[in-house]
N, C-alpha and C positions, 0 to 999 in steps of 0.2 A: 502495498498499500505507498503510496506516495502523499505528496501534499504539493502543494502549487497556490502561488498567488496568483489572485485574479487577473493581475496584468502581466504577469508571465505566462501564464496561459494561453491568453489573443495574442501573443510573440510567437508563440510555439506552438498551438491548437495541435494540429496534424502531429506530431510528435506522440503526445499526452493520449489523441486520439487511437492513435498503434498501440499504445500502453491499454490502453483499457477494452481493444480489441482482441488483443494477444491475453486477454485473461486478467492484469492487475487493476484494480481499482485506483482510482486516482480520484483526492479531496480538495475541491478547489476553498482556498480560503481568501477572505477579503478580511485585512487587519486582524488576524488570527483568528478568525471565527469563520467555523466552515460554514460552507452557503450553499454547496453542490457538491456532488458526487458523478463522475463519470463513470460507470459498470460496463462489463462484458454484457452481451445481448442475455437474456434468458432462457434457459434452454425451453425448445419448443418454438421459438419465436420464430417468426417468418423470415425469409434472410431477403426479401424481397421488400422497401417499404411499406409499397403502397399494399400488400397482401397483411404487414405487419400493421399498420395504420387501422386496416376494416376489423381484423382479430379482435382488437383491439376496442375497438368502437361497438362489437356483438359481446365484448365481457362487460360493456359496463352499460349494457341494455341500452345504448342509442341505436343500434338498428338491430333488426330483426333478420337473419337469411332465409332465403326462400325455401319451403319445405321440401317441393321436388324440384330437380335439378331438369333443365332443359324443359319444362311445362311450361303450353303456353300459359299467358299473363290472361286473366278471367276478362269477357270484356265491359268497359268502363259505362258507366249510367252517366250523365251528364246532370249536375245539380241543377241547372237552372234551362228549360227550353231555350232554344237561340232565338225563337221568337219572340217570346218574353223578353227576352235580355236585351236585343234591339228596340225594344217597346219602350223599355224602362229608360236605356240611352235617350232614347228619342224624349219622352217627357221633361229627362232631365234637360235637355237642352234647350226645350221651349219654356225654362222658366228663365233665362239669361235674357 
């Protein structure tokens, strides 16, 4: 485990990212107080960033994965018929 000041980290970021990716934890300090940690990726983490971000969003409950792979989407029902929407827009415009 290494500790590095935030200013020094900024100047040598790629070196410390390499250290973290090889398995070492790097503590980031500001005025001798730990403010962050660079750690190796967790086991089971997807190697590609978009896949990892999606998996994290699913774990947090922000997204729900589809139940059936490759199944067609169900047809969408419109919330309001187009004629009603256009009539409402005309009515709003006539008030001006």
